[in-house]
Biotite code that builds the C-alpha atoms (Angstrom):
import biotite.structure as struc

atoms = struc.array([
    struc.Atom([-17.931, -11.634, 3.131], chain_id="A", res_id=1, res_name="UNK", atom_name="CA", element="C"),
    struc.Atom([-15.198, -9.351, 4.837], chain_id="A", res_id=2, res_name="UNK", atom_name="CA", element="C"),
    struc.Atom([-13.496, -6.727, 2.984], chain_id="A", res_id=3, res_name="UNK", atom_name="CA", element="C"),
    struc.Atom([-9.928, -5.800, 4.407], chain_id="A", res_id=4, res_name="UNK", atom_name="CA", element="C"),
    struc.Atom([-10.008, -2.059, 3.679], chain_id="A", res_id=5, res_name="UNK", atom_name="CA", element="C"),
    struc.Atom([-6.481, -0.315, 3.045], chain_id="A", res_id=6, res_name="UNK", atom_name="CA", element="C"),
    struc.Atom([-4.757, -3.498, 3.149], chain_id="A", res_id=7, res_name="UNK", atom_name="CA", element="C"),
    struc.Atom([-2.568, -2.808, -0.112], chain_id="A", res_id=8, res_name="UNK", atom_name="CA", element="C"),
    struc.Atom([-2.632, 1.045, 0.434], chain_id="A", res_id=9, res_name="UNK", atom_name="CA", element="C"),
    struc.Atom([0.833, 1.281, 1.527], chain_id="A", res_id=10, res_name="UNK", atom_name="CA", element="C"),
    struc.Atom([2.723, -0.200, -1.726], chain_id="A", res_id=11, res_name="UNK", atom_name="CA", element="C"),
    struc.Atom([0.173, 2.508, -3.828], chain_id="A", res_id=12, res_name="UNK", atom_name="CA", element="C"),
    struc.Atom([1.250, 5.443, -1.683], chain_id="A", res_id=13, res_name="UNK", atom_name="CA", element="C"),
    struc.Atom([4.714, 4.832, -2.106], chain_id="A", res_id=14, res_name="UNK", atom_name="CA", element="C"),
    struc.Atom([4.266, 3.999, -5.749], chain_id="A", res_id=15, res_name="UNK", atom_name="CA", element="C"),
    struc.Atom([2.294, 7.620, -6.055], chain_id="A", res_id=16, res_name="UNK", atom_name="CA", element="C"),
    struc.Atom([5.138, 9.023, -4.327], chain_id="A", res_id=17, res_name="UNK", atom_name="CA", element="C"),
    struc.Atom([7.719, 7.881, -6.698], chain_id="A", res_id=18, res_name="UNK", atom_name="CA", element="C"),
    struc.Atom([5.679, 8.463, -9.787], chain_id="A", res_id=19, res_name="UNK", atom_name="CA", element="C"),
    struc.Atom([4.755, 12.026, -8.938], chain_id="A", res_id=20, res_name="UNK", atom_name="CA", element="C"),
    struc.Atom([8.614, 12.651, -7.809], chain_id="A", res_id=21, res_name="UNK", atom_name="CA", element="C"),
    struc.Atom([9.537, 11.290, -11.262], chain_id="A", res_id=22, res_name="UNK", atom_name="CA", element="C"),
    struc.Atom([7.832, 14.269, -13.021], chain_id="A", res_id=23, res_name="UNK", atom_name="CA", element="C"),
    struc.Atom([9.430, 16.854, -10.593], chain_id="A", res_id=24, res_name="UNK", atom_name="CA", element="C"),
    struc.Atom([13.010, 16.752, -10.689], chain_id="A", res_id=25, res_name="UNK", atom_name="CA", element="C"),
    struc.Atom([13.255, 20.303, -8.928], chain_id="A", res_id=26, res_name="UNK", atom_name="CA", element="C"),
    struc.Atom([11.518, 18.360, -5.869], chain_id="A", res_id=27, res_name="UNK", atom_name="CA", element="C"),
    struc.Atom([8.175, 18.813, -4.125], chain_id="A", res_id=28, res_name="UNK", atom_name="CA", element="C"),
    struc.Atom([7.475, 19.640, -0.625], chain_id="A", res_id=29, res_name="UNK", atom_name="CA", element="C"),
    struc.Atom([5.257, 17.544, 1.648], chain_id="A", res_id=30, res_name="UNK", atom_name="CA", element="C"),
    struc.Atom([1.955, 19.722, 1.276], chain_id="A", res_id=31, res_name="UNK", atom_name="CA", element="C"),
    struc.Atom([2.166, 19.442, -2.620], chain_id="A", res_id=32, res_name="UNK", atom_name="CA", element="C"),
    struc.Atom([2.854, 15.474, -2.633], chain_id="A", res_id=33, res_name="UNK", atom_name="CA", element="C"),
    struc.Atom([0.083, 15.303, -0.072], chain_id="A", res_id=34, res_name="UNK", atom_name="CA", element="C"),
    struc.Atom([-2.344, 17.453, -2.474], chain_id="A", res_id=35, res_name="UNK", atom_name="CA", element="C"),
    struc.Atom([-1.263, 15.530, -5.682], chain_id="A", res_id=36, res_name="UNK", atom_name="CA", element="C"),
    struc.Atom([-1.616, 12.045, -4.091], chain_id="A", res_id=37, res_name="UNK", atom_name="CA", element="C"),
    struc.Atom([-4.718, 12.899, -2.440], chain_id="A", res_id=38, res_name="UNK", atom_name="CA", element="C"),
    struc.Atom([-3.401, 11.614, 1.052], chain_id="A", res_id=39, res_name="UNK", atom_name="CA", element="C"),
    struc.Atom([-2.772, 13.526, 4.416], chain_id="A", res_id=40, res_name="UNK", atom_name="CA", element="C"),
    struc.Atom([0.673, 15.296, 4.875], chain_id="A", res_id=41, res_name="UNK", atom_name="CA", element="C"),
    struc.Atom([1.325, 12.570, 7.885], chain_id="A", res_id=42, res_name="UNK", atom_name="CA", element="C"),
    struc.Atom([0.839, 9.696, 5.350], chain_id="A", res_id=43, res_name="UNK", atom_name="CA", element="C"),
    struc.Atom([3.397, 11.419, 3.040], chain_id="A", res_id=44, res_name="UNK", atom_name="CA", element="C"),
    struc.Atom([5.760, 11.714, 5.784], chain_id="A", res_id=45, res_name="UNK", atom_name="CA", element="C"),
    struc.Atom([5.468, 8.247, 6.879], chain_id="A", res_id=46, res_name="UNK", atom_name="CA", element="C"),
    struc.Atom([5.815, 6.782, 3.648], chain_id="A", res_id=47, res_name="UNK", atom_name="CA", element="C"),
    struc.Atom([8.482, 9.091, 2.373], chain_id="A", res_id=48, res_name="UNK", atom_name="CA", element="C"),
    struc.Atom([10.560, 8.383, 5.655], chain_id="A", res_id=49, res_name="UNK", atom_name="CA", element="C"),
    struc.Atom([10.219, 4.694, 4.464], chain_id="A", res_id=50, res_name="UNK", atom_name="CA", element="C"),
    struc.Atom([11.473, 5.671, 0.845], chain_id="A", res_id=51, res_name="UNK", atom_name="CA", element="C"),
    struc.Atom([14.454, 7.481, 2.237], chain_id="A", res_id=52, res_name="UNK", atom_name="CA", element="C"),
    struc.Atom([15.362, 4.716, 4.414], chain_id="A", res_id=53, res_name="UNK", atom_name="CA", element="C"),
    struc.Atom([15.389, 2.339, 1.239], chain_id="A", res_id=54, res_name="UNK", atom_name="CA", element="C"),
    struc.Atom([17.459, 5.091, -0.408], chain_id="A", res_id=55, res_name="UNK", atom_name="CA", element="C"),
    struc.Atom([14.788, 5.645, -3.016], chain_id="A", res_id=56, res_name="UNK", atom_name="CA", element="C"),
    struc.Atom([14.384, 9.489, -2.157], chain_id="A", res_id=57, res_name="UNK", atom_name="CA", element="C"),
    struc.Atom([16.281, 12.305, -0.588], chain_id="A", res_id=58, res_name="UNK", atom_name="CA", element="C"),
    struc.Atom([14.771, 14.618, 1.918], chain_id="A", res_id=59, res_name="UNK", atom_name="CA", element="C"),
    struc.Atom([16.100, 17.890, 2.740], chain_id="A", res_id=60, res_name="UNK", atom_name="CA", element="C"),
    struc.Atom([15.142, 21.074, 4.520], chain_id="A", res_id=61, res_name="UNK", atom_name="CA", element="C"),
    struc.Atom([14.795, 24.503, 2.979], chain_id="A", res_id=62, res_name="UNK", atom_name="CA", element="C"),
    struc.Atom([14.119, 26.759, 5.609], chain_id="A", res_id=63, res_name="UNK", atom_name="CA", element="C"),
    struc.Atom([10.559, 25.762, 6.986], chain_id="A", res_id=64, res_name="UNK", atom_name="CA", element="C"),
    struc.Atom([9.705, 23.583, 3.992], chain_id="A", res_id=65, res_name="UNK", atom_name="CA", element="C"),
    struc.Atom([10.946, 19.893, 3.810], chain_id="A", res_id=66, res_name="UNK", atom_name="CA", element="C"),
    struc.Atom([11.391, 18.963, 0.130], chain_id="A", res_id=67, res_name="UNK", atom_name="CA", element="C"),
    struc.Atom([11.597, 15.538, -1.418], chain_id="A", res_id=68, res_name="UNK", atom_name="CA", element="C"),
    struc.Atom([13.670, 14.445, -4.507], chain_id="A", res_id=69, res_name="UNK", atom_name="CA", element="C"),
    struc.Atom([13.753, 11.198, -6.450], chain_id="A", res_id=70, res_name="UNK", atom_name="CA", element="C"),
    struc.Atom([17.206, 9.919, -5.954], chain_id="A", res_id=71, res_name="UNK", atom_name="CA", element="C"),
    struc.Atom([17.543, 8.712, -9.465], chain_id="A", res_id=72, res_name="UNK", atom_name="CA", element="C"),
    struc.Atom([16.833, 12.053, -10.965], chain_id="A", res_id=73, res_name="UNK", atom_name="CA", element="C"),
    struc.Atom([19.079, 13.622, -8.635], chain_id="A", res_id=74, res_name="UNK", atom_name="CA", element="C"),
    struc.Atom([21.962, 11.359, -9.795], chain_id="A", res_id=75, res_name="UNK", atom_name="CA", element="C"),
    struc.Atom([20.834, 11.842, -13.572], chain_id="A", res_id=76, res_name="UNK", atom_name="CA", element="C"),
    struc.Atom([20.981, 15.580, -13.359], chain_id="A", res_id=77, res_name="UNK", atom_name="CA", element="C"),
    struc.Atom([24.151, 15.730, -11.217], chain_id="A", res_id=78, res_name="UNK", atom_name="CA", element="C"),
    struc.Atom([22.408, 17.306, -8.194], chain_id="A", res_id=79, res_name="UNK", atom_name="CA", element="C"),
    struc.Atom([24.593, 16.754, -5.219], chain_id="A", res_id=80, res_name="UNK", atom_name="CA", element="C"),
    struc.Atom([22.543, 17.640, -2.238], chain_id="A", res_id=81, res_name="UNK", atom_name="CA", element="C"),
    struc.Atom([23.411, 16.257, 1.019], chain_id="A", res_id=82, res_name="UNK", atom_name="CA", element="C"),
    struc.Atom([20.370, 14.475, 2.626], chain_id="A", res_id=83, res_name="UNK", atom_name="CA", element="C"),
    struc.Atom([19.555, 15.599, 6.097], chain_id="A", res_id=84, res_name="UNK", atom_name="CA", element="C"),
    struc.Atom([19.445, 13.065, 8.977], chain_id="A", res_id=85, res_name="UNK", atom_name="CA", element="C"),
    struc.Atom([17.100, 13.389, 11.878], chain_id="A", res_id=86, res_name="UNK", atom_name="CA", element="C"),
    struc.Atom([19.926, 14.658, 14.267], chain_id="A", res_id=87, res_name="UNK", atom_name="CA", element="C"),
    struc.Atom([20.678, 17.369, 12.000], chain_id="A", res_id=88, res_name="UNK", atom_name="CA", element="C"),
    struc.Atom([17.270, 18.493, 11.517], chain_id="A", res_id=89, res_name="UNK", atom_name="CA", element="C"),
    struc.Atom([16.738, 18.808, 15.451], chain_id="A", res_id=90, res_name="UNK", atom_name="CA", element="C"),
    struc.Atom([19.847, 20.382, 15.351], chain_id="A", res_id=91, res_name="UNK", atom_name="CA", element="C"),
    struc.Atom([18.655, 22.941, 12.578], chain_id="A", res_id=92, res_name="UNK", atom_name="CA", element="C"),
    struc.Atom([15.428, 23.530, 14.428], chain_id="A", res_id=93, res_name="UNK", atom_name="CA", element="C"),
    struc.Atom([17.285, 24.507, 17.889], chain_id="A", res_id=94, res_name="UNK", atom_name="CA", element="C"),
    struc.Atom([19.536, 26.828, 16.060], chain_id="A", res_id=95, res_name="UNK", atom_name="CA", element="C"),
    struc.Atom([16.569, 28.494, 14.487], chain_id="A", res_id=96, res_name="UNK", atom_name="CA", element="C"),
    struc.Atom([14.801, 28.869, 17.998], chain_id="A", res_id=97, res_name="UNK", atom_name="CA", element="C"),
    struc.Atom([17.789, 30.295, 19.687], chain_id="A", res_id=98, res_name="UNK", atom_name="CA", element="C"),
    struc.Atom([18.619, 32.985, 17.149], chain_id="A", res_id=99, res_name="UNK", atom_name="CA", element="C"),
    struc.Atom([15.190, 33.779, 16.538], chain_id="A", res_id=100, res_name="UNK", atom_name="CA", element="C"),
])
């Protein structure tokens, strides 16, 4: 009998990200999420990007860190962070390189 390993991994990682962020209204870094869920940072980045596209989470840069917030908690607590998009992220990165 063949076993399909990892077939249902995607929904679990997404649900894990949502579950962990629901307990941390102040947001978490990619590294924090990676350690708490037990997956690589690249896996967190992949699924967090999907959740951002689904408008479930906000992602923003804070200096060198990327912070993730559950959108429903931000709205509940009235936090008005403006989420970054990829163009802004690239622009910020180029400005840091020029000024540094």
